[in-house]
N, C-alpha and C positions, 0 to 999 in steps of 0.2 A: 463734691456736692455743688460747688460754684461753677465747675466746668459744665455740668449738666444744665444748670440754669442759664448759663451763657449760650449754650447750644439751643435751648428752647426759645430764648429771647431772640436769637438770630433767625431761627426758623419762622417765628411769629412775625418778625419785622419783614422778612422777605415776602411772606404771604400778604401782609398789609400793603406793602409797596406794590405788589402785583395787582391787588384789588384796586388800589388807587390809579394805577395805569389803565386798568380796564374801564374804570369809571370815567377817566378823562377821555378815553377813546369813544365811549358811549356818548359823552357830552358833545364831542366833536362830530360824531355821526348825526346826532340830533340837530345840531346847528346847520350842518350841510344839507340835510334833508329838508329842514324847515326853510332854508334859503331857496331851495328849488321849488318848494310849494308856494312860497310868496311870489316867485317869478311867474308861476303858472296861473295865478289868480286872474280872473277876468277884470277888465277895467270898471265894470259895474259893481264891483265888490262893495258891499255896504257895511261899513264898520259899526253901524248902530244895530244891525240885524242881530237878534238874539242867538241865532245859529252861528254867525260870524264871531260874536263875542265869546261864545262857548269855545270855539276853535282857538281863539286868541288866548283864552284863559288857560287852556290845557297845556300849551308849551311853557307858559310861565310856571305852572304847577310842577311840570317836569324839571324845569330849571331849579326851582326851589328845592325839590327833593334831591336833585343831583348835588346842589351846593351844600345841602345839609349833610348828605352822606360823605361828600368830599371832606367837609370840615371834621366829621367824626373820625374818618380814616386818618386825617392829618394829626389829630389829637392822639389817636392810638399809636401812630408812627412815632410821635415825639416821646410818648411814655415808654414805648419799646426801646427806643434808642437810649433813653436814660437808664432803663433797666439793664440794657446790654452793657453800658459803660460801668454801672455799679458792679455787675457780676464779673466783668473783666478785671476791674481793679481788685475785687475781693479774691479772685483767682490768683492774681499776681501776689497779693498780700499773703495768701495762704501758702503759696509756693515759696515765698521768701521766708516765712515763719518756719516752714519745714526744713529748708536748707540751713537756716541758722541754728535750729534746735538739734540737728544731727551731730553726733560726736565725730571728731576728725579721725 
């Protein structure tokens, strides 16, 4: 029983860590492309222009969403690690109980 839960938790943890890495890669790609866009902007770029403000707000929203999703995945990762530890210890306890309850 605990062996199966341990396997499920380990699988979920691996999936969460993979999602976290993909999210970090996405954030790095956005930062890199945003840096290239800023360098391409003309010198007469007007930061007060509503169009420019909208473009500036969009990356911030993307950052907020990425940060929020990253935080959610980190919380999920922590929960899964804890669950995995609990299942692992219960598996060990169950194995020890079985070995001590067997007649010689």
